[in-house]
N, C-alpha and C positions, 0 to 999 in steps of 0.2 A: 504494500500500500504506500503510495507516494505521500509527500508532505502535504500537498493540497488536499488530497482525499482524506487524510487523517484529521486535518483542521475542519473540513466539512462535516465529517462524522462526529467530531466533538461538539460542533455547533448544533447539529441536529439532536444530539443526545441531551444537550442543555435545554433546548427548546421543548423537547418532549418531557423532560423532568418538570419544567414549568407548567406544561399542560396538565400533567398528572396532579400537581398540587392545586391547580385551579379547579379541576374536576372534583378533587377531594373536598375542597372548601365548599363548592356549590352543593354537592350531594350531602355534605355534613350539615349545611345550613337548612336544607330541606328536612332532614331527619330531625334535627333539633327543634325546628318549628312545629313539626308534627307531635313531638314529645311534649312541648309546652302546651299546645292545644289539648292534648290528651290529659295532661295533668290538670288543666283548668276545668275540664269536664268531669274530673274525678275518675278517669278511666285507667289511671296508673296505679297498680297494686303493688304493695310491698312483697318481696320474695317470702315464700313460706319457709319456715324452719324445717329442715330435714336432717335428723340426727342419725338415722339408720338407713342403710341401702335397701332397696326393694329386693325381694327374693330372687328375681330373675338375674340379678348381677352375680349371685353366688351359686347359681345352679351347677351341680356337679357335672352335668353332661357337657358343660362348656369348657372344662379343662381345669388345669392346676395353675394358680396364680404364683408367679415367680418374679424375682428382681435380679437385675444384672448391674453391677457397679463398674462403670467405665472410668476413664481418667478424670473427666470433668462433670459427669452426669450419671444419675442412677435411673435405669429404665425398668418399667414394669411391663410384663408380658404374660399372656395366657398360653399355656402349652397343652395340647391334646393329641391323642393318638399314640402310635407306637414310636418310642424314641429312636428305634433302630431303622425306621422307614425313611424314605426321602423327605427332606425338609422343605416345607412351604412356609415362607414368611409373608404375612399379610400386613399391608401398610394402608391405614385409613386416610381419609381426607381431612379437611378442616372447615368448620369446627366439628370434631368427632373424636372418638376414642375406640379402643379395641372392640367394644360391644357391638359396633356396626357389623361385625362378621359373625354374629351369633347364628345366623341361618346357614352359614357355610362351614363353620367349625365342626358341627356334628356330622356333616356329610363327608367332608374331606378327611377328617380324622380316621375314617374307616380304612383308608389306604395310605395316608401320609402322616408324618409328624408335623402338626400344624402349630405355628407360633404366631399369635395375633399380638402385635406390638403396640404399646402406647408410645407414639412419637414424643420426643422431648417436649415438655410443656403441656402435654395432654394427659387426661386421666390421672393415673397415679405415678407417672414419671416425673422426674425433677423438671422444674421450669426455670431456666436461666432468665436473668432479669433484662438483659439487653436484647432488642429485636434482631440485631445483627447476628446473634448466636443461633438464629433459626434459618440461616441461609441454607439453600439446598445442598451445597457440598458438605456442610457440617452435619446435617441430618443424614445424608447418605453415608458419611463415615461412621455414624452411630450404627446403621444397619449392617455395614460391612464388618464392623467390630463384633456385632452380635453373632453373625454367621460364623466368624472365626472362633470366638470364645465358646460357642456351642460345639466346637470340634468338627465342623463341617468344611468340606472343600468348596461346596457350592450349594445353592438353594434355588427353588422356584420362587418367583415373586408374584404376588397377587395384590394389585394396587387399585385404589379408587381415588378419584378427584386429585387433591393436592398430593396424596401419596404416589400418584402416577408420575408427578414431576420428579420425585425421588427415584422412582423406578427407572425412568429414562436416564437419569444421571448415572445410576449404578451400572446400567447396561453399557454406557459409554466409557466410564472411568474405572469400573471394577468388573470387566467382562468375565474374568476368571471365576468370579463368585456366583454368576447367574447362569442357571440352566435354561429356564424358560420364563417368560414374563406374560402375565395377564393384566390387562389394563381395562378399567371400567370407567367410562366417561372421562378419559384422560388422553386426548390426542397429543401429538408431539408438541413440546413447548414452543418450538420455532413456528409451527403452524398456528398455534393459538395467538402468538404475537402478531403474525401476519393478519389473522382474522380480526382481532380487536382494532387494529389500526387501519383497517380498510375503509370503514364507513362510520359516520357519526352515530348511526343507530346502534352499532356494536359497542360503542362507549356506554350508551345507555343500558344495554343488556348486561354489561359488566360493571355497572355502577358501584356495586359493593366492594369490588377489588380496589377501587380508588377511595371509597369512603373509609376503608379500614386503615388507610395511610395516616389518618389523623390520630393524634394521641388521645387516650382516655375516653373520647366520645363514643367510639364503637363498643367498648366494654360497658359503658353506661347504657347505651341503647339496647344491647343484648340482654342485660340483666334486669331491666325494669319490667314491671308487670309479671312478676314471678317467672323470670326467664322467658319473656315473650318471644325471643328469637327462636327458641326451640319449637314453640307452637307454630310459628310461621314456617319453619323448615319442614315440619312433618305434617302440615295440613293436607298435602296431596296424599300422603300415606294413610292419614286418618280417614279421608274420603274413600279411599280404596280398601279400607279395612285391612291394611297390611301391617299395622302396628297396634299394639295394645296399650292400654292406659298404664300398665305396669312398666312397659318398656319406655314410655315417655317419662315416667317418674325416674327411671334409671338415669336418663340424661339430665333431668333437673337436679337430681342428687349429685351427679358428677360435676355439674356446672353451677352448684348452689351458691358459690361466692363470686363476687365480681372479679377477683383476681384469677379465678379459674378460667376466665375467658381470654386472659392476656396471652397465654402460650398459643392456643389455636389461632387467634387473630394475628399473632406475630408470624405464623407460617404464611398466612395470606399476604402480610405486609412485605414479605421477602420475594414474592413472585416478580419475575422480570416481565414487565409490560412494555418495554421500550420498543419503538418502531424499528422494523427491519429495514436496513438501508442496503443499497446496491453494493457498497464496498464490503459488506459483511460476508465472510465465507459461508458456504452452505454447510450444514451439519454433515458429519460422516454417516455412513450407513451402518446400522446395527445388524449384527449377524445372528443374534439370538432369536429363536422361534418366538413369535409374539402373537398373542390373541388380544384383539381390541373389541370390546363390547360397547356399543353406543345405543342410546335411546332413540327410537325412530321419530320421536316428536319432542326432543329436548329443546326448550326455548333458548337456552344459553349457548349450547354447542351443537350446531347442525351436523347431520351425518356426513356432509361433504368434508368435514375436517378429518374424518377417519380415512377417507380415500386419499387425501393429500398427505396424511401421515405415512401412508404406504411408500411414499417416495424415499423415506429414510430408514426403511427396514428391509433387509434382504428377503425375508420370508415372513409374511404377516397374514393372519386370518382375521377378517373383519366380519362381525355379526351384528345384526340389528336386534335390539331388545324392545319388546312392546312397552308402550307407555312413554311418559315424559318425566323430566327431572333427572337428578344425578345420583339417585339411590336405587338403581335397578337391582342391585344385589339384595335389597330388602323387599322391594315391591314385586319383583319377578324372580324370587329366589329359586324356585324349581328349574326354570329355564336357564338361569345363570349357572347354577350348580352343575347341571348336566353339561353345559358347554365347557366349564372349567375342568370338570372331571375328565371328559373325553380328551381335552387338549393336553392335560398334564400326564395322563396315562399313556398317551400315544408314544410309540417308540421314536427316538430322534431321527432314525434313518428311514422311517416309513414316509413315502411321498404323501403330501396332502392332496386329497382328491378334490377337484373343483366342486363336484356335486356328489353327495352321498345320500342315497335314500335311507331315511330313518324308519320307514314303515312301509307295509305293502300298499300299493296304490294301483290305480287303473293303468291299462296299457297306454292310454293317451298321455297320462302324466309322465310315464316312463319315457315314451318317445319324445315328448316335449322337453323333458329334463335332459335327455341325451343330446338333443339338438342344441339346447342352451349351453350344455357343457362344452360342445364343440365351438360355439361362438365365444364362450368365456375363454377357452384355451387359446383360440386364435388371437383374441384381443390381448390376452395376458402375455402371449409370446411377443406380440408387437410392442406392447408397452413395457415389457420387462417386469411385470408386477407379480408373476407367479413364483419364480424362483430367483429373481434378481431385482435389483433396484430399478425404480421407474424414473430416476432422476435424468434430466436431459431431454425428455419428451415434451412437446407442447402441452401445456396444462389444459387448453381447450379441448384438444383431441382426447386426452386421457379422461377428462371429466365427462365428456359427451359419451364415450364408450362405456365407462363405468355406470353412468346414469341410465343408459339404455338397458344394460344388463340388470341393474338394480330394479328397474321397473318390471322387467320380465320375471325376475326372480320373485318379486313380491306378489305378482299375479299367480305364480305357480306354487308359492309357499315353500320354495327351495332355499338352500343356503349355498354360499360360494366362498372361495378363499382367494386371496391375492398373494 
């Protein structure tokens, strides 16, 4: 990069930082105004005192609670399954904690040794005071140390939301520790940055990522009205009857103090939202087999981000999950568990079939499926998305081809791999 390009890059970075803070102040003002009006109407409730955890947090089927002391932080995790089996490390999003994997632990522990980790600052893990101590490289180092201290050479990663950012980093910088990676609502960080900075509407969709940049105010907003943030987070799950009152109480107990929100929000504060510039080098290609699960109607992260993420993975399987929101592993647990189990149990050297019939079907469906498989294979060979990277091809062509296949696949109820 030449001197002129470096100066231009620095100027653009400064301008984008200013934009981030302007958006943070604007969104913060809106939230504070709503809180003031709610307080004046008497709609703001004091948090309820919770002295004991609800029974679901201590259910024996969810595993054994353990702690690991690293150099600068103590981490809490829940371990289930056979300790001699392959290791699966589960990384939650933010704000969240290990309990988010309750519907996966009981299933995966039948075949694997499952470790559901509380990331630093979350749940019962230590919470460093400075937000800079929640940067992705530091959190990834925690996970790498966990795998090593447990005496393992490598592990499968299952990541959701912000935990997916950690998973991507581990696959890039600690590839020797990663066997396979499962991502739930977690496209490539580079693709997310591209998406957010493409249109003003996307800034509005991601407003909370800018709002949390403010000090103190996000913690206050999350904690008022008896942890009202939790009620907002889980309202779609309540409507779908995918979460119980006891499980919501588990979250409100874990985040019962205002300081309990600081760590999870610090994870969000450390997300890189800077605008992608032409002078910036493209990310390398990840060689680890990857499964990316995305909601078919996620309002924040459209399905197209999954297809674009395929450019930076040598071999990736993309699957749609019914519903909207970022908690498919809770709302669609049976479908997600089946996909994760099949992917992790699959032998590394077995080729991924573009289309695999899961059940008996009519002759017409099988013929149509075979035809679609041929089209998929042809397009994937052309775009390099089946067994090699898709980088370097025109985005328009690749998106158009993938979009056509996705439409046909959705009509047939089939699945496909990239």
